[in-house]
TORLUM-158970 format. One record per residue: x, y, z of N, C-alpha, C, CB in turn. Coordinates in pm, 1 decimal. Glycine has a CB too. Layout:
% TORLUM-158970
       n.x       n.y       n.z      ca.x      ca.y      ca.z       c.x       c.y       c.z      cb.x      cb.y      cb.z
         X         Y         Z         X         Y         Z         X         Y         Z         X         Y         Z
...
//
This chain:
% TORLUM-158970
       n.x       n.y       n.z      ca.x      ca.y      ca.z       c.x       c.y       c.z      cb.x      cb.y      cb.z
   -6439.7    7276.0     500.7   -6372.8    7267.6     621.8   -6451.5    7246.3     746.1   -6301.3    7378.3     635.6
   -6412.9    7134.1     818.8   -6496.4    7092.2     920.6   -6474.7    7200.3    1046.6   -6460.7    6935.6     957.6
   -6600.6    7197.4    1134.7   -6618.1    7306.7    1233.6   -6461.8    7294.9    1321.8   -6775.6    7276.1    1340.6
   -6406.3    7181.0    1357.7   -6303.7    7202.8    1441.7   -6198.0    7274.1    1391.4   -6261.3    7094.9    1487.4
   -6163.8    7251.4    1234.8   -6064.0    7311.6    1175.7   -6098.7    7429.8    1148.9   -6020.0    7254.3    1075.6
   -6232.3    7473.5    1111.7   -6256.5    7642.9    1139.9   -6227.1    7694.3    1237.9   -6374.4    7692.7    1139.3
   -6284.6    7656.2    1368.3   -6273.7    7707.6    1508.0   -6112.4    7759.5    1541.9   -6322.7    7579.4    1614.1
   -6016.1    7641.8    1458.8   -5877.9    7633.7    1494.7   -5820.3    7773.6    1396.6   -5805.9    7462.3    1452.7
   -5847.9    7778.8    1283.3   -5856.6    7891.3    1191.1   -5881.6    8000.4    1248.0   -5944.1    7879.8    1097.0
   -6009.1    8042.3    1308.5   -6052.7    8157.7    1355.1   -5986.8    8195.0    1485.8   -6190.9    8152.0    1364.6
   -5958.9    8118.1    1576.1   -5849.7    8138.5    1686.4   -5707.8    8182.5    1622.2   -5828.4    7994.0    1772.7
   -5678.7    8121.1    1523.6   -5564.7    8185.6    1450.4   -5565.7    8309.1    1414.7   -5538.9    8131.3    1345.6
   -5646.3    8349.3    1330.1   -5712.7    8472.5    1284.8   -5716.5    8583.5    1364.5   -5834.9    8450.7    1256.1
   -5747.1    8517.9    1502.6   -5777.9    8631.3    1617.2   -5663.4    8615.3    1740.6   -5949.6    8605.7    1688.3
   -5551.6    8551.2    1713.4   -5451.4    8500.6    1805.1   -5389.6    8644.2    1866.4   -5333.0    8396.9    1722.0
   -5338.9    8739.7    1763.3   -5329.9    8871.7    1811.9   -5357.3    8949.9    1922.6   -5372.9    8918.0    1754.4
   -5508.3    8944.2    1934.6   -5599.3    9007.5    2024.6   -5568.6    8960.4    2171.6   -5746.6    8974.9    1982.6
   -5556.7    8841.6    2196.8   -5551.8    8782.8    2307.1   -5696.4    8771.8    2374.0   -5455.1    8850.3    2383.3
   -5687.8    8688.5    2478.4   -5837.3    8698.7    2542.5   -5948.6    8655.2    2472.5   -5874.0    8830.7    2572.3
   -5916.7    8528.6    2359.4   -6007.3    8492.9    2270.4   -6035.3    8336.5    2298.1   -5956.6    8528.1    2128.0
   -6129.3    8298.7    2344.8   -6139.0    8151.6    2358.8   -6262.9    8121.5    2298.2   -6131.9    8097.8    2503.8
   -6273.9    7982.8    2269.3   -6398.8    7911.8    2213.3   -6423.1    7785.2    2301.6   -6378.8    7867.6    2051.7
   -6562.6    7750.4    2277.9   -6619.9    7626.1    2351.9   -6687.2    7552.7    2291.4   -6691.5    7644.4    2450.9
   -6664.4    7423.4    2254.1   -6767.6    7325.0    2175.8   -6936.0    7332.0    2223.8   -6710.8    7159.5    2206.2
   -6988.7    7365.3    2154.1   -7134.7    7368.1    2195.1   -7246.0    7318.6    2088.2   -7167.6    7514.0    2232.3
   -7328.9    7241.4    2136.6   -7423.9    7152.5    2040.4   -7378.6    7145.8    1874.1   -7584.6    7223.0    2048.5
   -7251.2    7093.0    1864.6   -7205.9    7055.2    1731.1   -7159.7    7173.8    1681.5   -7308.2    6992.6    1640.6
   -7138.6    7295.7    1734.3   -7060.2    7417.6    1681.6   -6965.7    7425.2    1801.5   -7154.2    7566.5    1650.5
   -6955.8    7587.8    1768.4   -6845.0    7646.8    1871.3   -6904.5    7800.0    1924.5   -6676.4    7667.6    1781.5
   -6881.7    7836.5    2030.1   -6891.6    7992.3    2061.4   -6785.1    8045.8    2112.5   -6991.6    8029.5    2151.3
   -6777.7    8154.6    2064.0   -6668.0    8235.9    2072.5   -6678.4    8355.0    2163.9   -6637.5    8276.6    1946.8
   -6597.3    8358.7    2243.7   -6578.8    8482.7    2344.1   -6445.0    8559.8    2352.3   -6601.6    8434.0    2485.0
   -6467.6    8683.6    2338.5   -6337.3    8797.8    2328.0   -6375.6    8844.8    2495.1   -6356.7    8961.9    2170.4
   -6269.9    8846.9    2565.4   -6279.2    8916.7    2699.8   -6412.4    8884.7    2767.5   -6265.1    9074.3    2683.6
   -6414.9    8725.1    2780.9   -6551.0    8680.8    2834.6   -6688.6    8711.2    2794.2   -6554.7    8714.2    2946.6
   -6709.9    8791.4    2707.6   -6832.6    8822.9    2627.1   -6855.7    8749.4    2500.0   -6832.0    8960.5    2593.3
   -6958.1    8695.8    2475.1   -6993.3    8609.5    2377.2   -6991.6    8726.1    2213.4   -7163.0    8532.1    2433.2
   -6931.7    8691.9    2137.7   -6943.1    8797.4    1998.2   -6975.4    8681.9    1891.9   -6773.0    8900.5    1949.0
   -6961.1    8557.7    1888.7   -7034.2    8483.5    1763.4   -6988.1    8337.7    1802.6   -6977.2    8537.1    1589.0
   -7015.4    8273.7    1671.2   -6997.0    8126.5    1707.9   -7006.3    8027.3    1562.5   -7127.5    8083.0    1825.9
   -6981.1    7933.6    1553.6   -6978.5    7839.2    1449.9   -7102.8    7743.6    1442.2   -6856.4    7761.9    1464.9
   -7181.8    7786.3    1332.9   -7295.0    7727.9    1329.6   -7311.4    7615.5    1203.5   -7391.2    7838.3    1327.5
   -7442.4    7583.3    1136.5   -7443.1    7499.4    1031.1   -7388.0    7581.1     927.7   -7573.9    7441.9    1000.5
   -7412.4    7712.0     896.7   -7381.3    7778.3     785.6   -7250.8    7857.6     791.2   -7487.6    7858.7     755.4
   -7168.2    7852.0     885.7   -7048.5    7846.6     931.2   -7028.9    7976.5    1025.7   -6953.7    7833.9     814.8
   -6913.9    8077.0    1021.8   -6864.4    8152.6    1130.8   -6973.0    8282.7    1121.3   -6690.8    8191.5    1112.4
   -7048.3    8307.4    1231.4   -7141.4    8421.9    1230.1   -7118.5    8497.4    1353.4   -7289.5    8379.5    1219.1
   -7124.5    8620.8    1370.9   -7112.6    8727.5    1476.1   -7251.1    8786.2    1536.5   -7032.5    8845.4    1413.0
   -7242.4    8822.5    1621.6   -7357.2    8906.1    1665.8   -7379.2    9033.0    1602.9   -7347.2    8932.7    1799.2
   -7520.7    9076.5    1570.4   -7527.5    9201.0    1483.7   -7511.8    9334.6    1590.2   -7684.7    9203.2    1393.4
   -7400.2    9409.0    1525.6   -7391.1    9537.6    1628.8   -7334.3    9674.6    1529.1   -7259.5    9497.2    1776.7
   -7348.0    9774.2    1562.3   -7300.9    9853.6    1480.5   -7139.8    9842.5    1403.8   -7320.4    9960.6    1553.1
   -7053.6    9759.8    1519.4   -6921.6    9751.3    1452.5   -6918.8    9640.1    1336.2   -6810.5    9718.1    1562.9
   -7008.7    9535.0    1370.7   -7027.0    9433.8    1250.8   -7078.1    9445.7    1130.2   -7089.2    9347.0    1279.2
   -7169.6    9540.6    1162.5   -7240.2    9593.7    1019.7   -7122.5    9662.3     952.8   -7380.3    9712.3    1039.5
   -7053.3    9773.1    1044.4   -6987.8    9881.4     956.8   -6893.1    9797.6     888.5   -6916.0   10010.6    1035.6
   -6814.2    9675.8     939.9   -6690.4    9597.4     883.5   -6737.6    9517.3     785.9   -6612.7    9510.3     983.5
   -6880.8    9470.4     773.3   -6905.1    9365.4     695.5   -7085.8    9423.1     646.2   -6877.6    9199.7     796.5
   -7066.9    9539.8     557.2   -7195.8    9585.0     490.4   -7235.6    9491.4     410.0   -7189.9    9706.1     415.1
   -7172.6    9386.1     354.4   -7236.0    9315.6     253.5   -7314.1    9203.4     299.0   -7145.1    9273.5     162.4
   -7282.6    9172.0     434.4   -7354.3    9073.8     497.1   -7484.4    9070.9     540.2   -7301.0    9049.0     582.6
   -7603.0    8967.6     526.4   -7699.8    8987.5     548.4   -7737.4    8922.1     668.6   -7756.9    8971.0     454.6
   -7810.9    8981.3     774.0   -7834.8    8877.3     913.0   -7950.0    8784.2     881.7   -7880.4    8966.2    1065.8
   -7904.3    8669.7     927.5   -7988.0    8560.7     936.9   -7993.0    8449.5    1067.6   -7956.0    8495.5     820.6
   -8054.2    8399.7    1113.7   -8082.1    8323.1    1221.7   -7974.3    8229.2    1199.2   -8225.5    8266.1    1231.9
   -7882.5    8195.0    1298.4   -7811.0    8048.8    1276.3   -7881.6    7924.1    1294.2   -7701.0    8031.6    1366.2
   -7996.3    7935.8    1367.4   -8084.3    7780.3    1389.3   -8220.6    7846.4    1406.7   -8036.4    7664.7    1549.5
   -8298.4    7770.9    1377.6   -8438.3    7795.3    1398.2   -8468.6    7848.0    1550.0   -8516.5    7660.6    1366.6
   -8535.3    7950.0    1536.9   -8586.9    8009.3    1659.4   -8471.1    8112.0    1733.0   -8630.9    7882.8    1760.1
   -8375.0    8142.3    1659.5   -8246.4    8222.3    1728.9   -8265.4    8372.4    1672.0   -8075.9    8151.6    1677.8
   -8178.4    8425.4    1761.4   -8183.8    8578.3    1688.6   -8090.8    8556.8    1577.4   -8129.0    8719.8    1789.7
   -8098.1    8696.7    1503.5   -8021.4    8663.2    1371.2   -7908.1    8711.8    1392.9   -8072.4    8715.1    1240.5
   -7810.3    8664.0    1340.0   -7665.5    8699.5    1340.6   -7591.6    8716.3    1184.8   -7591.0    8578.9    1426.3
   -7484.4    8795.4    1186.8   -7408.1    8823.2    1040.3   -7321.4    8709.3    1021.4   -7311.3    8966.1    1032.1
   -7338.5    8664.9     900.3   -7238.4    8558.3     838.4   -7098.8    8632.3     814.7   -7298.4    8494.3     686.1
   -6999.1    8584.2     846.8   -6871.2    8669.8     851.2   -6831.2    8675.0     715.2   -6752.1    8613.3     943.3
   -6805.8    8794.0     656.1   -6732.7    8782.6     534.4   -6608.8    8813.1     515.0   -6781.1    8839.2     454.6
   -6528.7    8846.8     629.7   -6384.3    8907.4     635.7   -6312.6    8821.7     717.6   -6373.0    9054.6     692.3
   -6325.9    8683.2     713.6   -6243.3    8600.4     789.0   -6115.3    8576.6     745.7   -6297.0    8489.2     805.0
   -6114.7    8599.3     633.1   -5960.6    8565.4     573.7   -5867.9    8707.7     579.0   -5971.4    8506.0     391.0
   -5936.0    8836.3     631.8   -5858.1    8925.2     635.6   -5814.9    8952.3     789.2   -5916.2    9029.8     564.8
   -5719.4    8901.2     841.9   -5692.3    8894.7     972.1   -5686.4    9027.3    1039.5   -5576.8    8825.5     988.6
   -5642.3    9140.8     990.3   -5629.5    9256.6    1043.1   -5783.3    9304.5    1074.6   -5545.7    9346.2     948.7
   -5864.8    9306.3     972.7   -6018.5    9370.7     972.1   -6089.4    9314.3    1070.8   -6104.2    9349.1     841.2
   -6088.6    9150.8    1058.1   -6163.6    9058.7    1159.4   -6101.2    9111.5    1312.6   -6126.6    8874.1    1123.7
   -5996.2    9126.0    1327.4   -5952.0    9164.9    1467.3   -5998.0    9307.5    1518.7   -5797.4    9160.5    1472.0
   -5985.7    9414.4    1439.3   -6042.5    9537.4    1442.9   -6197.2    9514.6    1456.3   -6001.3    9618.3    1319.3
   -6272.9    9433.7    1425.6   -6404.6    9425.5    1422.7   -6448.2    9378.8    1563.4   -6448.3    9337.3    1311.3
   -6372.6    9259.2    1603.0   -6407.1    9183.7    1700.4   -6360.9    9298.6    1839.2   -6325.5    9024.7    1683.5
   -6275.8    9371.3    1818.1   -6237.3    9490.7    1926.8   -6330.1    9574.9    1953.1   -6130.2    9577.8    1890.8
   -6376.3    9661.5    1800.6   -6475.7    9749.8    1828.0   -6612.5    9717.4    1874.3   -6487.2    9812.6    1729.4
   -6619.5    9553.3    1840.7   -6778.4    9501.2    1897.2   -6775.1    9506.7    2047.1   -6823.1    9328.8    1852.2
   -6649.8    9496.9    2123.4   -6642.0    9439.5    2244.2   -6766.6    9528.6    2339.7   -6475.6    9450.8    2298.7
   -6758.3    9677.5    2330.4   -6829.4    9758.5    2418.8   -6981.4    9729.6    2366.9   -6778.1    9920.0    2413.3
   -7001.1    9681.6    2255.2   -7154.5    9687.1    2227.9   -7202.8    9534.9    2272.0   -7192.8    9725.4    2051.0
   -7157.9    9437.0    2322.7   -7180.7    9319.6    2358.2   -7217.6    9305.6    2501.0   -7078.9    9249.2    2324.5
   -7322.8    9217.6    2521.9   -7378.3    9234.8    2664.3   -7247.8    9137.8    2790.5   -7573.6    9147.8    2658.7
   -7265.4    9188.2    2868.7   -7161.1    9114.0    3002.7   -7227.1    8970.0    2997.1   -7181.1    9197.9    3197.8
   -7134.5    8879.1    3060.0   -7201.1    8766.5    3079.4   -7277.9    8776.4    3193.3   -7121.6    8661.8    3083.0
   -7401.7    8690.1    3217.4   -7483.7    8654.2    3326.7   -7374.2    8607.2    3418.4   -7600.3    8545.6    3293.9
   -7393.1    8634.3    3547.6   -7313.4    8543.7    3655.2   -7404.4    8416.2    3661.0   -7295.7    8621.0    3820.4
   -7321.8    8308.8    3710.7   -7400.0    8221.7    3693.3   -7474.2    8182.9    3858.7   -7316.6    8110.4    3613.9
   -7566.9    8128.0    3846.7   -7630.1    8121.3    3971.9   -7601.0    8004.8    4052.9   -7763.7    8129.5    3955.2
   -7592.0    8045.6    4166.5   -7538.5    7928.7    4292.5   -7613.7    7819.1    4300.3   -7542.7    7979.3    4445.3
   -7585.4    7708.1    4309.7   -7679.9    7582.2    4314.2   -7708.8    7603.5    4492.8   -7586.4    7401.5    4253.2
   -7844.9    7569.6    4528.5   -7890.9    7590.4    4620.0   -7862.9    7426.7    4724.4   -8032.0    7647.9    4575.1
//
């Protein structure tokens, strides 16, 4: 599955949540829920931030960096389980950092 197709599939899997969007970035995609970044598509596929919720929903997933020098993330093992995936993203939300406000150009 190409990244664009995978991004479309993920958006479909999360469609019932609302407030989910993605943005193409550096050959992959970054995913936002209620304007907080929760995951992305990288060389190895779809990965999410390591939180208590993501560990709870995917105890079989082993954290690894999505690219050299990055913080570890969890490869998503429940992508085809729409209900579980949505519950996980919802439960991750309070654990995700708020977006930093953009700095105004001087």
